[in-house]
Each structure stands twice: as C-alpha cells, then as structure tokens.
Residue, then its C-alpha position, 0 to 999 in steps of 0.5 A: m651784719i652781726k652786732k656785738k652785745l653791749t653792757i650798760s657801760e658799753q651802751i653809754k659809751d656807744m651813745e657818746k660815740k654817736g654824739i648823744s649828750f648827757n646834759f640832764n642826767d648823771e651816769k647813775e640815772v642813765r644806768n637805772f633807766l637802761m636797767h629798769n625802764n627801757y632797753y637800749f635797742k628801743l631807746k635809740s630808735y627814737g634817734k630816727n627823728y634826728d639829723k646826723y652830720l653828713s661831713t666834718p669830723k662829726k660825720d654820722q653823729y647826731i645833731n642836737l640830741d641828748f639822752a633826756y630827749l630819747q628818754e622823754l620820747s620813750i615815756l610819751d610813747m608809753h602814755l600814747r600806747k596806753t591811750i590807744l589801747s584803752m580807746a581801741l578796746d572801748i571802740e571794739h565794745a561799742l562796735k559790737t553793741q552797735i551791730l547787735y542793736d542794729l540786728s535787733q531792729n533788722e527784720e531781714e536778718d535772724g542773726y544766724n544767716i549773716v554768720k553762715q555767710y561769713l564762715d562759708t566764705d573761707y574755711m580757714r575762718v572756722k579753723s581759726l575758731h577751732d584753733k582757739i579751743g584750750k587757748s582762749a577764755t571763750s573755749d567752752l563756747i567754741q567747743k559747744k558750737q563745734e559740737n553743733n556744726d558751728n552754728y553761731a548766732l551773731w551775738e555769740i560769735v562776736e564773743v570769740m573773735s579777734f578784732g581782725e576777724f570781727i572787722d571782716l564780719y562787721q564789713l560783711y554785715y554793713s555791706t549786706y545791710p547798709s547803714k548811712d549813720n552806723d557804718f564805721s567800716n572805712y576806719l577799722w583797719s587803721i584802728k586795728f593797725l594802731r591797736n596791734a602796734a600798741a599791744h605789742n609795745n612797738c615804738l610809734l614816736n620813732s617814725i615822726k621824721a621818717p614814717y613807716h613805709i605803709n600804704i594808707h588810704k586817707t578817708k575823705d570825710i576825715q580829710f574834709e573835717i580837718s580842712k575846716i580847722n583854722g590855721l592848718s594849710s593844705n600842705t600841712r594836712d597832706k604832710w602829716m596825714s601821710n604819716p601812717v601813725i599820725h593818720d591812724f591815730i587821728v582816725l582812732v580819735f575821730v571814731f572814738v568821739k563819734l561812736i562812743k555814746s556812753p557819757g562816762i566812757k567818752k568823758v574818761g577818753v576825752d579827759n585823758l586826751h586832753w591831759l596827754f596833749n595839753e599837759r604831759m606832752i608839753r611838760h618838757k617842750d624845751y627839749f624839742t624846740k630845735n627839732s622841727s619834725i617833732t614840734e610841727s607834728y605835735k602842733f598838727t596832731s594836737k590841734v586836730v585832736n582838740y578840734f574833734c574832742n571839742k566838736y563831738r564832746k557830747 
C-alpha cells in the first residue's frame, strides 16, 4: 500500500485522528520536535507499545497515548543506543586484548596458523578483506598483506576485521584452544545484533509490547544468574528474557561487567548504567503508569542491570 507523504501539519492531524493526545506540549513544541529532533515515521513506531480500541466509535485509536509519551520513549531510546554503542566498543577492544594475551601465553600457536585456518575455511573471507582496500582506515595494512599472500598474524588481522568477522575468528581460536575462564563466544552474536541495531539508529524501545520475531538462544549461565535475584519469578524471567532486545541488552551488561578489567572503563560504564536506569528513565515515570508492558519491562531490566553492576563492580 502506497502511503501519502504528510506535511508537519498533516502529521499532527494524523496523530489526532489516531487518538494521540497533546496534553503536555503546545503545537509549536510538537512542530519543533518533528522538524529537528525526530521524524514522524520513527516517532509513531513507539505506539506499538500501546493498545488500540477494538470497537466503539474509537476503533483503531490508541488508548491512553499522548505525544509526550512517544517523545519520551524516543529520547530514552537515543540514550539507550548511545549506551549500547559505548559498551559494545569497550567489549570489542577488551576481547581483542584478551585473545592476544592468551595467544602470548599459548606455546602451541604462533599467531599465523590460526589465521590461516580461518582464511582457508572460506575464500570470501579473503575477498572481504580485499574489498576494504581504499574504503577503510586500515587500507595500507590490507594492501601490504595482499602483496604478501595475505599472511596475517593474529595481532594484525584483528585490526582490519569487522566485529562479525572477529567473532568468527574468536570462536575458532577458543574452540581450538579452549579456555574455561576467557571464552565469551556464547554471548557475542547477541552483542553484535544489538550493536548493529544501535549503530544504524534502529528503534529498540518500540518492541516492548510486541517483540521482534527473532530466534534467540538463552544462555544457561545468565539464566542461572538471574534466578538468584530476589523478587523475580520464573514466569517474569521467562517472559522478559524472551524479548530479543531485553535479552541481548542483559547479555551485553553481563559481558561488560565480567570482561572489562580496566577500573576506569568499568566505572564509566557502570556509572552511566546507573544514571540511565536509576535517574533518567524514571524522570517521567508518571507518563507510563497505565502501561504495564513498559513499567514491568523497566522493573525487570533495571533490577537485573543493578544486580549485575553491584555483583561485578570490582
């Protein structure tokens, strides 16, 4: 179905038609927000968290939805995406530091053999590296290695790989040289999904009531950790850990607090999580008192995040 493009005035009228109220903003504020802060297509996606009337003259209109609620969800989503990106970048750097330290202690591996295994498994992996020449800040290194039969050492190739490519190599290394304490392989695809969504500015908080249709594989150790938290029933855990965004965010936090060893980096990350969940997210909590999906998902996620941060703070 082809939809008609709408002017700002028409967008406001469309919201009114859909039953969205404007009890906290005047028209000038709404216009400014739609012009400079967020666009209508993205903003209205947060309406997925709200029920609609199924009958009566208000059929298909939203129930208890105000423009300010959409506005607040979009702002919280922005803060969440920035938090995810920052933590994911710290995790990626820590994983590379960890694997290279483990390599330095591994007398069975010279750093070239494992990379050769990785590249020989799939020719497209070599092609992917070559395709980055002229398009990447590491082009010079890739060009140099291409002229030398792509003979990379582990400490070289990690500099030119995407996070997804690095995950494949990381999993190969730890499946070849198992480590009980240092292998985070089971969590990395969850982190990659969330990082990519945040990097592309995809909405995350529009999927609280109606989660994305994505298959997730719950990790038993995180499930076991969460089961220790007082006040969280098994039904509550099962419900919210079945939501891909909530599941993957909790995985991200768990890996961050367990993996990061730098006291400074960990403190910045934990302090930001504390501010986001214990200060910023509840600034307008009165907006959401009538929406059980939003309030319950917040209570669950906040409780788990605070538990992990307190347990693994040091």
